C-alpha positions in Angstrom: 0.0 -0.1 0.0 1.2 3.6 -0.7 2.7 5.0 2.4 0.4 8.0 2.5 -2.6 5.6 2.3 -1.6 3.8 5.5 -3.9 4.3 8.5 -1.0 5.4 10.6 0.0 8.1 8.0 -3.7 9.4 7.8 -3.8 9.5 11.6 -0.5 11.4 11.8 -1.5 13.9 9.3 -4.7 14.7 11.4 -2.6 14.8 14.7 -0.1 17.2 13.1 -2.8 19.7 12.3 -3.8 19.5 15.9 -0.3 20.1 17.2 0.7 22.6 14.5 0.2 25.7 16.8 1.6 24.2 19.9 5.0 25.6 20.9 7.5 23.5 22.7 7.4 25.7 25.8 3.8 24.9 26.1 4.6 21.1 26.0 7.1 21.5 28.7 4.8 23.6 30.9 2.1 21.1 30.5 4.2 18.1 31.3 7.0 18.1 34.0 7.9 14.6 33.2 8.8 15.1 29.6 12.5 14.0 30.0 11.4 10.8 31.9 8.7 10.2 29.2 10.9 10.9 26.1 14.4 9.8 26.8 15.7 6.3 26.1 19.0 4.7 26.9 20.9 1.8 25.3 24.2 0.7 26.7 26.5 3.7 26.4 24.1 6.0 24.6 21.2 8.0 25.8 18.9 9.9 23.5 16.7 12.8 24.8 13.7 13.3 22.5 11.8 15.6 24.9 12.7 18.7 22.9 11.0 17.2 19.8 7.5 18.5 19.1 5.9 15.2 20.1 3.3 13.8 22.7 2.6 10.3 23.7 -0.1 10.2 21.1 2.6 11.1 18.5 4.7 8.1 19.6 1.6 5.8 19.4 0.6 6.9 15.8 4.4 6.6 14.8 4.4 3.0 16.2 1.2 2.3 14.2 2.8 3.6 11.0 5.8 1.5 11.5 3.6 -1.5 11.9 1.6 -0.6 8.9 4.9 -0.6 6.8 5.9 -3.9 8.3 9.1 -2.3 9.8 9.8 -5.3 12.0 9.7 -7.7 9.0 12.0 -5.4 7.0 14.5 -5.4 9.9 14.5 -9.2 10.0 15.0 -9.2 6.2 18.1 -6.9 6.6 19.7 -9.1 9.2 19.1 -12.6 7.5 20.5 -11.6 4.2 17.5 -11.2 2.0 18.2 -9.3 -1.3 16.6 -6.1 -0.1 19.0 -4.1 -2.5 16.6 -4.9 -5.2 18.0 -2.8 -8.0 21.4 -4.5 -7.7 19.9 -7.9 -6.6 21.9 -8.4 -3.5 21.6 -8.3 0.3 22.9 -5.4 2.4 25.0 -7.2 5.2 27.2 -4.7 6.8 25.8 -6.0 10.1 27.5 -9.3 9.3 30.9 -7.5 9.5 30.5 -7.0 13.2 29.1 -10.5 14.1 31.1 -12.4 16.7 33.2 -15.3 15.4 30.9 -17.9 17.0 27.9 -16.8 15.0 26.9 -18.1 11.6 25.1 -16.6 8.7 24.6 -18.7 5.5 24.3 -17.1 2.0 23.4 -19.8 -0.7 24.7 -22.4 1.7 27.9 -20.6 2.6 28.8 -19.2 6.0 29.9 -15.7 5.3 30.9 -15.0 8.9 33.8 -17.4 8.5 35.0 -15.4 5.5 34.6 -12.1 7.6 36.7 -13.7 10.5 39.4 -14.9 8.1 39.7 -11.6 6.5 40.0 -10.0 10.1 42.8 -12.4 10.8 44.6 -11.3 7.8 44.0 -7.8 8.6 45.4 -8.3 12.1 48.5 -9.9 10.7 49.1 -6.8 8.6 48.5 -4.4 11.5 50.8 -6.4 13.8 53.7 -6.4 11.2 53.4 -2.7 10.7 53.1 -1.9 14.4 56.2 -4.0 15.1 58.2 -2.3 12.5 58.5 -5.4 10.5 56.9 -4.1 7.4 59.8 -2.3 5.6 60.1 -0.1 2.5 62.4 -0.6 -0.4 65.4 0.7 1.5 64.9 -1.7 4.4 63.6 1.0 6.8 60.3 0.3 8.7 57.1 2.0 7.5 56.2 4.9 9.7 53.7 6.8 7.4 50.4 5.5 6.0 48.6 7.2 3.2 45.0 6.0 2.5 43.9 6.6 -1.0 40.1 6.3 -1.5 37.0 8.3 -2.2 33.6 8.4 -0.8 33.0 5.5 1.7 36.6 4.4 1.3 37.8 7.7 2.4 35.3 9.4 4.7 34.5 6.6 7.1 38.1 5.7 8.1 39.2 9.3 8.1 36.2 10.2 10.4 36.9 7.3 12.7 40.6 7.9 13.0 40.0 11.5 14.0 37.2 10.6 16.4 39.4 7.9 18.2 42.6 9.6 18.2 43.0 9.3 21.9 43.2 5.6 21.6 46.4 5.1 19.8 48.2 1.9 21.1 51.7 2.0 22.6 53.8 0.7 19.9 57.6 0.8 19.2 57.0 2.3 15.8 54.5 5.2 16.0 52.5 5.9 12.7 51.5 9.0 11.0 48.2 8.8 9.1 47.1 10.7 6.1 44.0 10.6 3.7 43.8 11.5 0.0 40.7 11.6 -1.9 40.8 14.6 -4.3 40.9 13.7 -8.0 42.6 16.9 -9.0 45.9 15.7 -7.3 46.2 18.7 -5.0 46.1 16.8 -1.8 48.5 14.2 -2.9 50.9 16.7 -4.6 51.1 18.9 -1.4 51.5 15.7 0.8 54.3 14.0 -1.3 56.5 17.1 -1.0 56.7 16.4 2.8 56.9 12.5 2.9 59.9 10.1 3.0 59.3 7.7 0.1 61.4 4.9 1.7 59.0 4.7 4.8 55.7 5.5 3.2 53.0 2.9 2.6 49.9 3.5 0.6 46.5 1.9 1.1 44.5 1.7 -2.1 40.8 1.3 -1.1 38.2 0.9 -3.8 35.4 -1.5 -4.0 35.6 -2.1 -7.8 39.3 -1.2 -8.1 38.3 0.8 -11.2 37.4 4.2 -9.6 39.3 6.7 -11.8 39.8 9.2 -8.9 41.4 6.6 -6.7 43.6 4.9 -9.4 44.8 8.2 -10.7 46.2 9.1 -7.2 47.5 5.6 -6.9 49.5 5.8 -10.2 50.9 9.1 -9.2 52.0 7.6 -5.9 53.8 4.9 -7.6 55.5 7.2 -10.1 56.7 9.3 -7.1 58.2 6.1 -5.5 59.9 5.0 -8.8 61.5 8.4 -9.2 62.7 8.5 -5.7 63.9 4.9 -5.6 64.9 3.8 -9.0 63.7 0.3 -8.2 61.5 -2.0 -10.2 57.6 -1.9 -9.8 57.4 -5.4 -8.4 59.4 -4.4 -5.3 57.6 -1.1 -4.9 54.2 -2.8 -5.2 55.1 -5.5 -2.6 56.8 -3.1 -0.1 54.6 0.0 -0.4 51.1 -0.8 -1.4 48.2 -2.6 0.2 44.9 -3.0 -1.7 41.5 -3.3 -0.2 38.7 -4.2 -2.7 35.9 -6.6 -3.7 37.8 -7.2 -7.0 40.8 -9.4 -6.5 41.5 -9.7 -10.1 41.7 -5.9 -10.7 44.1 -5.6 -7.6 46.4 -8.2 -9.1 46.2 -6.6 -12.5 47.4 -3.3 -11.0 50.2 -5.0 -9.2 49.2 -5.7 -5.6 50.5 -9.0 -4.5 48.1 -11.5 -2.9 49.5 -11.2 0.6 48.9 -7.4 0.4 45.3 -7.8 -0.6 42.3 -7.4 1.7 38.9 -8.3 0.6 35.3 -7.3 1.2 32.1 -8.1 -0.5 29.6 -6.8 -3.0 27.0 -7.0 -0.2 28.9 -4.2 1.6 27.9 -0.8 0.3 30.8 1.8 0.2 29.1 4.1 2.8 28.7 1.1 5.2 32.2 -0.4 4.7 34.4 1.0 7.4 33.5 -2.2 9.4 35.2 -4.3 6.7 39.0 -4.3 5.6 38.3 -0.6 4.5 38.6 0.0 8.2 42.4 -0.9 8.0 43.5 2.7 8.6 41.3 2.7 11.8 43.0 -0.6 13.0 46.4 0.8 12.3 45.3 4.0 14.2 43.8 2.4 17.4 45.1 -1.2 17.2 43.3 -4.3 16.3 41.9 -4.6 19.8 40.4 -1.1 19.5 39.0 -2.0 16.0 37.3 -5.2 17.4 35.9 -2.9 20.3 34.3 -0.7 17.7 32.8 -3.7 15.9 31.5 -5.0 19.4 29.9 -1.6 20.0 28.1 -1.7 16.6 27.0 -5.3 17.3 25.5 -4.3 20.5 23.3 -1.7 18.6 22.6 -4.3 16.0 21.0 -6.6 18.7 19.2 -3.9 20.3 17.7 -2.7 16.9 16.7 -6.3 16.1 15.0 -7.2 19.4 14.0 -4.1 21.4 10.3 -3.2 21.4 9.5 0.1 19.6 9.1 2.3 22.7 12.7 1.4 23.7 14.3 1.0 20.3 16.7 3.9 20.0 17.3 3.8 16.2 13.6 3.1 15.5 12.5 6.1 17.6 15.2 8.3 16.1 14.1 7.3 12.5 10.4 7.6 13.1 10.6 11.0 14.9 12.6 12.2 11.8 9.7 11.0 9.6 7.4 13.0 11.9 9.5 16.2 11.4 9.9 15.7 7.7 6.5 14.5 6.5 4.2 15.9 9.0 5.8 19.1 10.5 7.2 20.1 7.0 10.9 20.3 8.2 13.4 19.6 5.5 16.7 20.8 7.0 18.7 18.8 9.5 21.7 20.1 11.3 24.3 17.7 12.9 26.0 19.4 15.9 28.8 17.5 17.7 30.2 19.1 20.8 33.4 17.4 20.8 36.3 18.3 18.4 37.1 14.6 17.8 33.9 14.3 15.9 34.9 17.0 13.4 34.1 14.8 10.4 30.9 13.3 11.7 28.5 15.8 10.0 30.1 15.1 6.6 30.0 11.4 7.2 26.3 11.5 8.0 25.7 13.8 4.9 27.0 10.9 2.8 25.3 8.1 4.7 21.9 9.9 4.7 21.7 11.7 1.5 23.3 9.1 -0.6 21.1 6.4 1.0 17.7 8.1 1.2 18.1 11.1 -1.3 15.7 9.4 -3.8 12.3 10.0 -5.3 11.5 6.6 -6.7 9.8 3.7 -4.7 10.8 0.1 -4.7 7.9 -0.3 -7.2 9.5 2.2 -9.6 6.9 4.9 -8.9 7.7 8.5 -8.3 7.2 9.6 -4.7 4.5 12.3 -3.9 6.0 12.8 -0.4 9.2 14.3 0.9 12.2 11.9 1.6 15.7 12.6 2.9 16.2 16.2 4.2 19.1 18.4 3.5 21.9 17.6 6.1 24.7 19.8 7.2 26.7 20.5 10.3 29.8 21.5 12.1 31.4 21.3 15.6 28.9 23.1 17.8 31.2 25.7 19.4 32.3 26.7 15.8 28.7 26.6 14.5 27.5 28.9 17.3 29.6 31.7 15.6 28.3 30.9 12.1 24.9 29.4 11.1 23.3 29.3 14.6 22.1 32.7 13.7 19.7 31.1 11.2 18.8 28.3 13.7 17.7 31.0 16.3 16.3 33.8 14.3 15.9 32.7 10.7 12.9 31.7 8.7 13.6 28.1 8.2 12.5 25.2 10.6 15.5 22.9 11.3 15.6 19.8 13.3 19.0 19.5 15.1 21.0 16.6 16.7 23.2 17.6 19.5 25.8 14.9 20.2 28.3 15.1 23.2 30.2 12.8 25.5 29.3 13.2 29.2 32.8 12.4 30.3 36.1 13.5 29.0 39.6 14.3 30.6 38.1 13.0 34.0 41.1 10.6 34.4 43.9 13.1 33.4 44.1 15.0 36.5 44.1 18.2 34.3 41.6 20.6 35.8 42.0 23.2 33.0 40.9 20.6 30.3 38.1 19.3 32.5 36.8 22.8 32.9 37.0 23.2 29.1 34.8 20.1 28.7 32.3 21.5 31.3 32.1 24.7 29.2 31.5 22.7 26.1 28.6 20.8 27.8 27.2 24.0 29.1 27.1 25.4 25.6 25.5 22.3 24.1 22.7 22.2 26.8 22.1 26.0 26.5 21.9 26.0 22.7 19.4 23.2 22.7 17.3 24.7 25.4 17.1 28.1 23.7 16.3 26.5 20.3 13.4 24.7 21.9 12.0 27.3 24.4 13.2 30.6 22.8 13.7 33.6 25.0 10.9 32.5 27.4 13.8 31.2 29.5 14.7 34.8 30.3 12.9 37.3 32.5 11.1 40.2 30.8 12.0 38.9 27.2 8.8 40.2 25.8 9.9 43.8 26.2 13.1 43.3 24.0 13.0 44.7 20.4 12.2 42.2 17.7 15.6 41.8 16.5 16.7 40.5 19.9 13.9 38.0 20.3 14.4 34.2 19.9 11.2 32.4 18.8 12.4 28.9 19.7 10.3 25.9 18.7 13.1 24.3 16.8 13.1 20.6 17.6 16.2 18.7 18.6 17.5 15.4 19.9 20.4 15.2 22.3 22.6 12.2 21.9 24.6 11.8 25.1 27.4 9.4 25.0 28.8 8.1 28.3 32.4 8.5 27.0 33.7 8.6 23.6 35.5 5.2 23.2 35.9 2.8 20.2 32.9 0.8 21.7 30.6 3.8 22.1 31.7 5.1 18.7 30.7 1.9 17.1 27.3 2.2 18.7 26.9 5.8 17.6 27.5 5.1 13.9 25.5 1.9 13.9 22.6 4.0 15.4 22.6 6.3 12.4 22.9 3.6 9.9 19.8 1.8 11.4 17.9 5.1 11.6 18.5 5.5 7.8 17.0 2.1 7.2 13.9 2.7 9.3 13.2 5.8 7.2 13.7 4.0 4.0 11.2 1.4 4.9 8.6 4.0 5.7 9.4 5.9 2.4 9.4 2.6 0.5 12.7 3.3 -1.1 16.0 1.3 -1.5 18.7 2.9 0.6 21.5 0.6 -0.6 22.1 1.8 -4.2 23.3 5.1 -5.5 22.3 5.4 -9.2 22.1 9.2 -8.8 25.9 9.5 -8.8 26.5 7.2 -11.9 25.5 9.4 -14.8 27.9 12.2 -13.8 30.8 9.9 -13.8 29.8 8.5 -17.2 29.4 12.1 -18.6 32.9 13.0 -17.2 34.4 10.2 -19.2 32.8 11.4 -22.3 34.2 14.8 -21.8 37.8 13.7 -21.5 38.5 13.6 -25.1 37.0 17.1 -26.0 39.1 18.4 -23.1 42.3 16.9 -24.3 41.7 17.5 -28.0 40.2 20.9 -29.2 39.5 19.2 -32.6 37.5 16.4 -31.2 33.8 16.5 -32.0 31.9 18.2 -29.2 28.2 18.8 -29.3 26.9 18.9 -25.8 24.9 22.0 -25.0 25.6 25.7 -25.4 26.9 26.1 -21.8 29.2 23.0 -21.9 30.5 23.8 -25.4 31.2 27.5 -24.3 33.1 26.4 -21.3 35.1 23.7 -23.3 36.1 26.6 -25.7 37.0 28.9 -22.8 39.1 26.2 -21.2 41.0 25.5 -24.5 41.7 29.2 -25.0 43.0 29.6 -21.4 45.1 26.4 -21.8 46.5 27.8 -25.1 45.0 25.0 -27.1 43.1 27.2 -29.4 
């Protein structure tokens, strides 16, 4: 049945009309138990939904809609390996990557958990060799610098995780410096290579298909840099200075990656869901294999909770369904991600990719055009920085925006450094204050109604606060899995496939078609007046015409 024809959707539409004129300050004044009623905790995460424009009736209607759309059945399909990625005819089994070794999951009679564990063991061997200083470059010196070359999910997830977990570097005899390269124009790599020692630099080439032109162009540049610096043959450079991570072993071998330096993942792992796989090698090198497995365990804890917890206690389900309420019934189509911890600097960009690439679609699973909104526009920034930038719009602009405030309750508590502890307290104070004002406006102040209009705060901007006990590999794994499952919940309600990304394919194909006209001014080019005009201008500026 069409989502908007479901009884739960119809009931929510009517309910939204009744709540439309209700301000969050009224909801708080009417119910002194809102926090107790609308906060949920699982393991090391607590989510406060009390600043969302919801009532107990809202939750009841959202539960009914989830049941109408058979959410529980879809969750079971996700975990058991049904081919829910229908446009590519395969399952989506990122959850299998964090299953314990004593579990089993069979696809076509084959236990894929055994494959995952075997790959983790190979990954652990590589990490141990590098950490022990036993992986040596062409000159015999131990590797001390890692450059991850990837794009999209092969870059953003590992980079985000390495930054978030930077406090958890293992004590090793051979400390590592980590860099990430994704830009296809070569600017990142060119600037980086000028400051690296070729004899001690190892490149990880991460690409699901191992055909991504952005990644391979950077990889080829890196190999040429090594050849010019060393004068040694390609075979030795490939063996000593390159590791490949891909679902395409044949392409890795063709490029020159030796079998012992290859790590695999599978076509049922989407790029933006892949940091739990061997794509996470930079994370394991950064925090150690023990820390990486802690991250997997945290994600698995959230998986089990998502699979088994009832609706009223199910953190990802509630997060996703309240998002549906905001988007489809309160008409809010902007979402700000606001971490109050500098280590989570790249989390907004990561969630932009996760959510907008997954659910930024307007076609249902049946191939019909949607007549309702799907994914909102996401953006964000570290909260203390954002306060001096776009919070102006949040507080006094004309757009309704839903916000996620994300902060660890504890930091620096075991350092004995009172100055750093006080800085963390100041950060938490800002996080709680901003969420409070966005919800309640200037009603939190005395005599606010006498202020001139340009100094008023209207409030009524809904937000969720995600409070992490302490940012560790385990709790970080829970946090990312929380958002993965939230995306899935919303995809079920919207009846879309969140595991493909056809919207990015045509641009890459068109770029390939434009390479010859860009290289050769005499090549036939008949695109459109804008593109043709830009081609002519580029040729003139490059001295080709």
